[in-house]
C-alpha positions in Angstrom: 141.2 89.1 103.8 140.4 92.8 103.4 140.9 95.5 106.0 137.8 96.8 107.6 137.2 100.1 109.1 136.5 100.1 112.8 132.9 100.8 113.8 132.6 103.8 115.9 129.8 104.7 118.3 127.3 107.1 116.8 128.2 109.9 119.2 131.8 109.9 118.1 131.1 110.5 114.3 131.9 113.9 113.0 129.0 114.6 110.7 130.4 118.0 109.7 132.9 116.1 107.6 130.1 114.9 105.4 128.7 117.1 102.7 125.0 116.2 103.1 123.3 119.1 101.4 120.3 118.4 99.3 119.2 121.1 96.9 115.6 122.3 97.0 115.2 121.3 93.3 115.0 117.7 94.5 111.6 118.5 95.9 110.3 120.4 92.9 111.9 118.8 89.8 109.6 116.9 87.5 112.6 115.0 86.1 113.6 113.8 89.6 110.0 112.9 90.4 109.9 110.7 87.3 113.2 109.0 88.2 111.9 108.4 91.8 108.6 107.1 90.4 110.3 104.6 88.1 113.2 103.6 90.3 111.7 103.7 93.8 107.9 104.1 94.3 106.9 101.6 91.5 109.1 98.9 93.1 108.4 99.1 96.8 105.4 98.2 98.9 102.9 101.0 99.5 101.1 101.7 102.7 97.5 102.1 101.7 96.0 102.4 105.1 95.0 100.4 108.2 92.9 97.3 108.1 90.4 98.8 110.6 89.5 101.5 108.1 87.6 98.7 106.2 85.8 96.9 109.0 82.9 95.4 107.1 82.6 93.4 103.9 82.0 95.8 101.1 83.9 98.7 102.7 86.3 100.2 100.2 88.7 103.1 99.7 90.6 104.5 96.7 94.4 104.8 96.9 96.1 106.9 94.2 99.9 106.7 93.4 100.9 109.3 90.8 98.6 108.7 87.8 97.4 105.2 88.9 94.2 104.7 91.0 93.4 101.6 93.0 90.4 100.3 94.9 91.1 98.5 98.2 88.1 96.5 99.4 87.2 94.0 102.2 85.6 91.0 100.6 82.7 88.9 101.9 85.4 86.4 103.1 87.0 89.1 105.2 90.1 89.4 103.0 91.3 92.8 101.9 92.2 93.0 98.2 93.4 95.8 95.8 92.4 96.3 92.2 93.1 98.9 89.6 90.3 101.4 89.8 89.2 100.9 86.1 86.8 98.8 84.2 88.5 96.1 82.0 86.1 96.9 79.1 87.0 100.5 78.3 89.1 101.6 81.3 86.5 103.9 82.8 87.0 104.6 86.4 84.9 102.5 88.8 85.0 104.5 92.0 84.9 108.3 91.7 84.5 108.9 95.5 87.3 108.4 98.0 85.6 105.7 100.1 82.3 103.9 100.5 80.4 100.7 101.0 79.1 98.5 98.2 78.1 94.9 97.5 79.7 95.2 94.0 81.3 97.7 91.7 79.5 98.7 88.5 81.1 100.8 85.7 78.9 103.7 84.9 79.8 103.6 81.2 78.6 100.2 80.0 77.5 98.7 83.3 80.0 95.9 83.6 79.7 94.7 87.2 82.4 93.3 89.4 82.3 91.4 92.7 84.1 92.3 95.8 86.7 89.6 94.9 87.4 91.5 91.5 85.6 88.9 89.3 83.4 90.1 86.5 79.9 89.0 87.5 77.6 90.8 84.9 77.8 92.4 81.5 74.9 94.5 80.4 73.9 93.7 76.9 76.8 91.4 76.0 75.5 91.0 72.4 74.0 94.4 71.3 72.3 94.5 68.0 72.1 97.4 65.6 
């Protein structure tokens, strides 16, 4: 059995004994930001907003984390879903505004159209000629 340190009440801890200084470079360093992005923020749940921000089917908002953009939308079935804010065809952004209401999402580039459930529902000119 190993020896354990006795737990002391919070008020009895001498915090002056700890060297808890964080340099300001932690808040401005691109290198530290990349480390945090890779080791922390890409591995934990993100709070995108409140469910009451999307009260009706078709209400959506964009959430951005670093260089990645997501669309969060309430479906016709009432379920809130999140998708990458890009067309699967050429990667063009689907929603340029921060929030809105729509019955579907249509890529402005080649007009691929997605339902509120994220499924591809239409492709303009699937077999172009010439």
